[in-house]
N, C-alpha and C positions, 0 to 999 in steps of 0.2 A: 478263487482268491489269488492275488498276485504274489510273486515270489518274495517281494519285500515284506509283506505281512506274514508269509509263511516263515521267513527267517526271524522275524520279530517274535512270533509265537513260539518258535523253537527255542529261542534264548530264554523267554519267560518261563517256559515249563521245563527247561533243561533236558530236551529230547532232540534226537537227530532230525534234521530237516526232512530227510526222506520219510521217516516215520510220521512226522506231522503232516507232510503233504499227502501221503497215502491215507491217513486218517480223515483229513479234511475232504478228500475226494469221496471216500466211502460215506461220510456223513451227508455230504451234499447229494449223494445218490439215494438217500433215504435209509441208510443203514442206522441201526440203533447201537449204542455202546455195548450192550450185552452180546449182540450178534457179532459185532466187529471183534470184540475181545475173544470170543469163543471160536469163531470160524474164519477169521482173517488174520491169523497170527503171522503168516509168512509176509503179508503185505505191510503190516505195521511194525514188524520186528518184535512181536510178542508183547505189545502193550496191554496192561490190564485195564479194567473198567475205570478205575479212578484216574488214570492218566488220560484216557480217552475223554472222560468228562472234563478234565482240566483244559484239554484242547478245545472241546466244544464250548466251554464257558468263555474262553478268550476269543473264539470266532464270533460268538454272539456279541461280545463287548465291541469288537472292532466293526461289526456290521452296524451296530447302533451308533458308534462314533462316526462312521461314514455318512449315515443318514443325517446326523446332527450337523456335521460339517457342511453337507450340501445345503441344508436349510439356512445356515448362517451365511454362506456365500450368496445365496439368493436374496436374503434380506439386505445385506450390505450393497450388493449390486443394484438393487432397486433404489437405494438411496443415492446412487451415483458416486459412492466413496470407495469403491473397490479398486485399489491399486495393485500392480503386479507384485510389489513387495509384500503387501498384506495378504494377497492370495497365497503366496508361497509360504508365509508364516502359518496360515490356517491349514494348508494342505500338508504341511510337515509336522503338525501338532498331533501327538498321539495320547494326550491326557485330557480327559473331559473338563477338569477344573481349569486347566490352562487355556483350553479352547474357549471356555466361557469368559475368561479374563480378556482374551483378544476381542471377543464380541461385545464386551461391556460398554465401550464408548459409543457403540452403534445400536445398542438395544433400545427399542422404542419405549419412551417413558410413559408410565401410566398416569402420572400427574406432573405438572410443571414444577421443577425444583427452583430453589432460590438462585442457583447458578445460571439456570436457563433464563430466568427473569432478568438477571443482571446482564447476560449476553444480549438479551433483547433490548436492553436500554443502552446498548453501544459501549459497554465497558470491557469488551474483549481485548481491544488494543492495550489498555492499561494492564490487564492481566498478563498479556504477552511481554510487556516491558518488565514486569516483576519476574516472570519466569525466565526470560533470556538473561537477566542480570548484566546488561551491557550499559554501564553508566555513560552519560553524555554531559553536555554543558548544562542541562537542566537538572534541577533538584527533584526529589521525589514529590515534594509538595507542588512544584510547578507542573509536573506531569499530571498530578491528580486534579489540579484546578481546571485543566482543559475540559474535563468531563463533567463539570458541574452544569446541570441543566434542569431547572425546576420543572420544565414541561415534561421531562422524562422521570420526574420524581427523584432526581439526584440533587439534593439541596446543599450539600456541603462537601468539602474535601474528604472528611472522615467517611461519609457515606460512599463516596466514589472508591476509596481504598478498601472499605469493608466489602463492597460488592465485587470488586476485582479479586479480593482474597477468596471469596466464595468460589469463583471460577477456578482459581489456581488449586484450591483444595480438591475440587472434583477432578481436575487433571491428574493430580497426584494419586488420588484414590483409584483412577481408572488405568493407571500405568501397569501393564501386565508384568513387567520386570520387577517392579517394586512389590507387587502383590505376591509374586512367587517367592521372593527372598523373605518377606515378612511372614508368609505362611510357614516357611522353613523354620524361622526363629520361634514362632509360637509352637510348632510341633516339637522342637527340641527342648524348649524351656518351659512349656506349658504344663500345668497341673490341673487335673479334674478335682475340684474342691466341693465337698458336700458338707452341709451343716444342718443341724436340727432346725426346723421351722420355729418361729417365735411361739411360745406358749406350750411347746411340746417336749421341752427338755426333761421334765420329770416323768414322762411316760416311758415305760419299758415296752419296746416293740421289737419286731424282728429286724428293724433297721438300726438298732442301737449302735452297732459297730460303724455306722456311717454318719453318726451325729457330728463328728469333727474329723474328717478324713481328707488326706491329700495323696493323690497318686499321679505319677507322670502320665501325660497324655499318650506317649508312645508305648507305654508298657501296661497300662491298666487292664486287668483281665476282663474278658467279655461279660462274665456273670456279674461282676461288680458294676460295670457300666449299666447293665439292664436293671440291676437292683436299685441303683441310684435314680435312674429314670422312673422306675415304678414308684419308689418312695416319694419322689418329687410330685408325680402325678396324684398320689394319694394325699398330698398336703403335709406329709410328715417331714420331708427334707427340702432343702433348697440347694441348688448346685450352680456352679459357674466354672469357667476356665480362667485360671490366673497364669500369667506369663511375664517374661521380662520385658515390660513395656519400655523401660529406659533404653535397653539395647536396641529395640526396634526403632525408637525415635532417633537414636544416635545414628543408626544405619541410614535413615532417611535424610538426616541432616548432612551427613558426609557425602551422600549420593547426589543431593540436590544443590546445596549451597557451594558455589564455586570459591568465594572469598569470604571467610568468616569475619573479616574486618570491614567488609563492605557495609555501606549505610543501609542496604536492603536486607542484610543478614538478620537483624532483629525481627523485622516484619515476617520474613520467610520462616523463621523459627516458630513464630506464633501460628502461621498458616500450616506448617508441618504438624505441629502438635494438634491443631484442630482437625486436620484431615485424618490423622491416625486415630484420634480418640473418637471422633464423631462418625466417620465414614468407613475407615478401613478396619479398625479393630472389631466393631460389632459384626461386620460382614464376614470377616475371617473366622471369628469365633463360631458363627453359625456353620460355616464350611467345615471347620475342624470337628465340631460336634457331630455333624452329619457323617464325616469320615469315621469317627470313633464309633458311632452307632452302626454304620454299615459293617465295620470290622466285627463288632460284637454280634450283629445279626448273623454274619457268615459263620462265626464260631458256634453260636447257639444252634443254628440250623444244622451244622455238621454234627453236633452232639445229638440232636434229635434224630438225625438220619441214622447214626450208628446205633442208638438205643432202639429205634424202630426196627432196624435190620435184625438186631439180636432177638427182639420180641417176635418178629415174624418167623424167624428161623428157630423158634423155641422147639424143643423136642416134642414130637407128636406122641400121644398116648397109643395111637395105632387103632386098628380095627377091633373094637370091643364094644359090647353093649354098655351104654352109659346112661345114667339117670341124671339129668341136669336140673338144677334148682334156680328159679328166678330170684335174683337178689332184691327181694322186696323188703318190707318193714316188719309186719306181724303175720301176714298171710302170704304163703309162697306157693306158686305154681311149680309143679315138678313134671318133667317130660322125659320119656324114655325113647332113645334112638338105637337102632340096631348097628351092626358092625360097619355098614356102609353109610351111616348117618341118616337113614330113613326114619321118619317119625313113626312111632308106634302107638303111644298112649300118653295122656295128660291127666293129672290129678291135682287136688288142692289140699295143702296141709296147713295147720295152724298150731305149731308147737310152742310158740312164745306168747307171753301175756299180750293183750288181756284175755284171749281165749285159753291159751295154755293147754290145747288138746293134745297132750303127749301120747295118750293111748290110741287115739284115732290116727295120729301120725305114724305111730309104731305099726299099726295094722296095715295102713296103706303101703308103707315102705316094704314090709315083709311080703305083702302080696305081689307088688311090682317086681321086687328082686327075685322072688321065687318063679313067677310066671315067665319072666323075660331073661332069666339068668344074667342079671345085672352084675357087672364086674367092677364098676366104679361109680361114685357119686361126685359130680362136679358142682361146686358151690363157688360163690364169689370170693375173691381174695381181698376184698375191701374191708374197712374197719367195721361196717355194719353187719358183716356176716360172722363175726367172732362168736356171738352167743348162739347163733344157729348151728355153727360148726360144733360147739361144745355139746349141744343137745343131741345132734345126730351121731356124733362119735360115741357118746355114751350109749345110745340105743343100739348101735352096731356091736358094741362090746357086750351088752347085756343079752343080745340075741345070738351071740356066738357067730357073728358075721365079720370077723376080723379080716377074712380074705377079700372082702369088698373094700376097695380103696376109697378114701375120702380125700379128694384133691381140691385145693384152692386154685381157681382159675382167674386170670386177669379179666375182670368184668368191665374194663374201660370201654365206653361206647356201646355197650350191649343194648341199652335203651334206645340209642340212635338206630341201631339195626332193627329193633322190634317195631319201630314206628316208621321205618323207611319204606320206599316203594319196593325195594328188593325184598324186604321182609314180608310185605303184604302180598307180593306176587307169589312168593314161595308157599305161604300159608294164609290164603285169603279168608278161610273160615275160622281162624283162631284169633284170640285177642293178643294184645302186646305182651302181657306177662307170660303167656304160653310160648310165644315166639322167643322171648328172652331165655326161657328154660331150655328150649331146643338149641338155641345159640350157645348156651353155656356147655351143654353136652358135646356139641360138635367142636367147640374150641378145645376141649380136652383131647378129642380124637385127632384133630389136625388144625392147629392154631392158624396157620397160613391161609388155609381155605376159607376160614370164617372171618378173619380180620380184614381181608381184602374187600369185604362187603360194605365197609364203612369208610368214611373220610378219615385218613390216617391222622389228621390233626386232633380228632376226638379221642385218640388212644392215650395221649397225655404222658409221654415218656421223655419230654424235653425240659429245658430249663428256660423259664420266662418266655414260653412259646407264644403267649398272647401279646408280648411286647415287641416282637420282631416283625419284619416286613412279611405280611401274610401271603402276598403273591409269590415271593421268593420261597417262602416256607412250603407252600403247596406244591410248587414246581419241584423242589428238592425231595419232598416226601414221595411224590408220585414216581419220581425217578428211582427212589430206593425200593418202593414196592415192586416196580417192574424188574429191578435187578434181582430181588429175592425170588420172585416167581420164576425168573429165567434160570436161576441157580438150581431150584428144586425140580422144575419141569411140571407139565400139566398133562394129565391123562385126557386124551381127546374125547373119550367116550363117557367120562364121568365128571370132568371139570365143569364147574358152573360158569354161567355168564360172567360173574364177578371175577373169577379167576382167569378166564380166557382173555378178557379185555386187557390184562396187563402183560400178555405174552408179546415178545418182541415182534413188531410188524403188524399187530392187531390193534383194534380200537373197539369202542362200544358197539358201533354199528356192525362190524364184522363178527364180533363175538356173538351177538344176538342171531345173526344169520347162521352161524355154525350150530348153535343150540337148536334153532328152528329146523335146520336141515337134518340134524340128528333125530329130532322128534318125529319128523315126517317121513324119513327114509330109513330109519334104523341106525344101528351102530356103524361107525367107520371100521372098515376092515383093513385099511392101510393108510399111511400118510398121504399117498398120492391121491386118495379119494377126496382129500380136502380141496383139490382143484375143482371139484364139482359144485362147491358152494359159490353162489353168486357173489362177485366182488373179490374173490380170491384169485389173483393173477399170478404169473410166474414170479414176479418180484416179491409180493407178499408171502407167497409160499416159501421162497428162498429164505426170507428173514425169520419166518415163524416155525418152519417144519422141525428144525433141530431141537426146539424146546417142547414139542408135543410128543406124547407117547401113545402107542397103540398096543395094549396088552393082548397077546394071543392073536395077533394079526397075521396076514399072509406072509409078511417078511419079518423074520425074527429080529432084524436090526431096527424095526420100528419101535421096539420097547427100550432102545438105548438112546444115548445122546449123540450117536453118530449121525452126521447130516446126510440126507439122501444123496447129495452130490458126491459124497465120499463112499457110497455103497460099493462102487466098482473096486475101490481099493481094498475094502474089507473082503469082498468076494475073491479078489486076487490073492489075498493072504490065505484064505481058506483053501483055495485051489493049490497053492504052493505046498500045502501040507497034505493034500489029497483027502480033505474032509469037506463037509458042507459047512456053511456059515452057522447053522443051528448047532452043529457038533463042536464048532470052535468056541462059541460063546460059553463063558464060565469054565472053560477047560484050562486050568492054570498051566499044566504041562505043555500043551500045544501052543498057547499064546506066548509063553515065556521063550519058546524055541524060535520064534519069529526073528528074523534079522531085518530090522526096519530099514536099514540103509538100502536094501534091495528094492524098496517100494517108493523111493523118492522120485518125484517127477518135477516138471517145470512149475506145476501149480500146487503140488502137495509136498510139503517139507517135513522135516523131523518133528516140529512142534505138533502138527496135525496128526502125524503117525503115532506119537506118544499118547495123544488123547484117544485115538481109536483103540490102541492097545488097552488103555485103562478101562474103556467102556466094554471091551470084549471080556475083560476079567470080572468087572462088576457092573453089569448092565443096569442103567437107571439108578445108580447109587444115590441114596438120599444124603445130602451133605449135613443134615441137621444132627445135633448131639443126641446122646442117649437119654431117654426119659427118666427123670428123677423127681422125687417129691420131698419137700422139707417137712420135718416132723417137729411140730410145736410142742412146748411143754404144757402139760395139763394144768399146772399150778400158776401159769402166767397168762392172764386174760386182759388185764388193764395195766396202765402205766404205774399205778400204785403197787402192783405186784412185783415190779422190777426192783432189783437191788444191785448196787455196784458190786462187781465181781462175778455176777452170774454169767455162765457160758450157755449160749443159746444157738439154735439152728434157725436159719431164716432164708428167705428168698430175696434176691436183689430185684427191686422194683424199678429203680431209675438210677442212671449214672450221669453225673454232671462233671464239670471241670474241677470242682473242689472236693468231690468224694462220691460215695454211693449210698443210696437209701435202701434199707433192708427191712423187710416185713418179718418181725419176730413173733407175731401172733397177738399183738395188742392193738389198741385203737389208733396208734400213730407209728409210722415208719421211723426207724432210728437212722442216724447218719454215721457212716464210717468216713471220717475225714481222710483226705489224701495222705496226711502224715501218719494215719493209723492203719494203712492198708497193707503194707509190706515191710519186711525186715531189710529190704534193699531200697535204694533210691529209685523212685519212679516219678515221671513228670505228668503222666496221664492215668487217671483211675482205670481206664479201659485196658491198661497193661495188666491189671490184676483181676478184674471181674467184668462180667457182661450182664445185661438184663436177663433175668431168668435163672442165673446161677444160684445153686444152693450152697450156702457158706456157713461156717462156724464163726461166731462173734462173741466178744466179751463186753459186758455192760461196764462203761467207765464213768458215766454221768447220767443223772436223771433230773430234769427240771419239769416238775408237774405243772407249774404255773404257766410256762410258755409251751408246754407239750414238746419238749426237746429231749431226745434220747441220744446220748453219745455212745457209740460202739467202737470196738477195736478188733481188727483181724490180726494186727501185728502182735498184740499181747499174747496170742496163742501160738505164735511161731517161735522157733528157736532163735536166740540172739545170734547175730553174726559178729564175730570178732572184728574190731576195727583194725585196719591195716596201719601199722606203725610207720609214721613218716620219719625218714632219716633227715636230721638237721643238715643244712648246707654249711659248707665251710665258710669262714669269714670272707675269703677272697671272692667266693661265688655271690655272697650277699651283697658285697660292695659293688661287684660288677652289675648285678641285677638292679641295684638301686641307682646306678649311674646311667642306665640305659634311658636315653631321652624319649619322650613321647610327644607326638604332634599336638599342637594347640588347635582348638576348634576355631573355625573361621566361617564367615558368611561372605560369599562372593557376590558382588553386584552382577546380575545377569547381563549378557551381552546386549548392547544397545542402551544400557542405562548409564547415565552420567555418573562419574565417580570411579573410585578404585575399590579394591577388596578391603573390607572392614573386619578387623580381627575381633573375636568375641571378647567382651569385657570379662575381667577376672571375677570369678564368683567365689565367695568364701566357702571354706569346707563345710560340708553338711553338718547340721547341728547334732552333737552327740557322737560324731564320727571320730574314732581315735586317730591321732596323728602318728605317722611313722617316727621312730626314734631318729634323732639327728646325730647321734653319736656314731663315729666311724673309727676304724682302726687307723693308727698313725700312718701306716703304709698306704692305706687307701686315701687318707687325707692328703698326703704328699703327692700321690698320683693325680688327685683331682686338682690340686693347686698348680701342678706343672702343666696340665693339659688345658688349652684354651677352651672356653665354653663353646659347645656345638650349637650351631644355629638351629632354631626350631622351625621346621618346615610346615607351613600351613597346609591343611588338607581340605579338600572340598567336602562339605557335609553331604551325607546321604540325602537324596531327595525324599520329601515326605510322600507317602502314598497318595495317589490322586484318585484311585478308584478301589474301594473295598480293600484297604491295605491289610496285609496279613500281620498277625501279632509277632513282633520281633523276638528273637531269642534273648533270654535274660543276659544283661550286661550292665556295667556301671552307667549311671546317668551322666549327663553332660557336667552337672555340678561336681559329681564325684570324680570324674576324669580330671577336671581342672584342679580340684582340691589335691588330688594325688600329684598332679604336675607341679603345683606350687610347693608341695612338701618335698618332692624329689630335688627340686632345683633351688630350695631355700639356702641361702648362704653363698651361692655362686655369683661372683661379680663379673 
């Protein structure tokens, strides 16, 4: 990648060019973000995975842009219309939308337009006369009469002018400068408007809050965009984008019409209005909708990725004998697995109606628990398992088996695993319910090892996940799974194919070869033995080895996250203390006595040395949280059992931008809204909770009809005293009120006829209180003595052209102008 693009990416991601250049080089060499972030800190300046992913995303974008640019140049060149100036414009354009604007006049038409037909009838010279606005001795009517030709189906002066106007309308709509400025106006002044569909107003649905709603295009949250789109798709809502069309048409009028008093001005105004309303406005609305949707998709995918990461990194129950229960309906398969997850036995129980075989179930459970020393029962955490949980918990209490844990496990996608190829390969002789029961037991032991066996989209911890770009969602989730697997590490001798395929540098093919080699040749005795697997070369080994562990191998460092290329450094550390590497590992006294500066080399810096020291102290440390289980109340089983004011314990099942959903043991998860999550101000619910957290909540509302449960965490926290604000002195208030603010402006892009057009004044927002106009006498005299300061127009920020990020909360354009009007009211 050339230095210009490196510099551009550096500015966009806010990182030094040297770090960006090094990261790009490592990515192009086949490095993965987990590998680069962990083992190439000296080269990148210590960039973490998120920053490396940001660079990777921009690189992908610019490569796609280069490909599109080359395709456009090829098409225009084939038409014989590629000038040097146009080539330069295209080659220096770095926004996809603006690139398509430049290509628009040359895009092959799928069907012949009215303007093309008019040009075919020879009316282009008349259109040029209107466009150039250069009056001569002839009148407009005389110019039009020249083009009357019945043979070409131009029968009157009016028809000639009408068809010439069609051509001019298209010219206006294809002008890239005009489109850029108008896109900016719509972005600044536009509102996403949703209304209830006809005949639906009396229906109470989950979209009630969107029955009559307006939100600024630039600020509308992603979850509301997706909710409105889904409501529209379901026929409950209608939506559109409303903007200041008068301002847009006024911009075109000032940019195009040279002389408002000209005889051509009235006709041009009609043409401008037609071009904007019929051609430009609909096209730009589609573009803006697409941009808003892409921004919402990005945010929704980010939320899904964070929730998925938290779920994958859920605390493992650890090596213990577990009895898993298939989340069925009335009959349930139960399966026992040992400490390593090996399947032992399966049985069938029917404790619920219609059979209601509680005694048979009791006997089976007692027998399995006694014979296999079962320490925990894993059942589904979904709403359908509530009654089963109650029955099983009662049985455990009656049989004095309180030491056996009864744990609700996230059962999302368990049926997908049971019927998948991976599930059938693992247990070819068992049916799907039995595989589900085994999967539930293993999920309690190690959630990560089991959840990687299914498509992460089926786990369902996102917001409106079915409404976003599925290709981008899949790519983002796979990246998240790979990151989580790399953080935890994989045992080379026990890791399944499903787990190994997500290790940095590996894929499905190589993972299967590793498993086959292990099966045919026995366990790996060292990391270097991995080089004996067909397809594993030095590069693959370099990228993967640090994330693979060999317990009890030939080299004690193989069970740590120290990379094999850094083994000489660790050995040198041990030698400096006169001990072996095995004696150095986990010896806090010896490790703490190391002076890391003595081991710095040209290729190994302090960041890597710090990591080595941490691994020597805690080899193969698991980054996941401590295992904990929520305790549901026995008297709360259904929504009807909930009462306002109840305090419950629950598990966070999903986190969105507007709050967190918590399972409190009833048929429906409750919502802790963002405003009810903390006694301090937070912008993101993930600042307070993560998926899998066990939390205390208070019931603040129950709507049985719509199955909505309102919960609060803040109500259980101590109140924080508000900081008292000291009132400013009168002099400070006057000075602050006199400070001028810049007016909004729309600048005609370079190459577009006309001058800068200032934004029209917009009245203050409805219901917005106006500032007091009273001032102290001293301040009034000062204001009268000082001449009014000129207001300097500022260039508006460009609208996002590709997947724009959600801006920080700030006053809207209307609010800014309303404040400006209030501040300067009365100044002459």
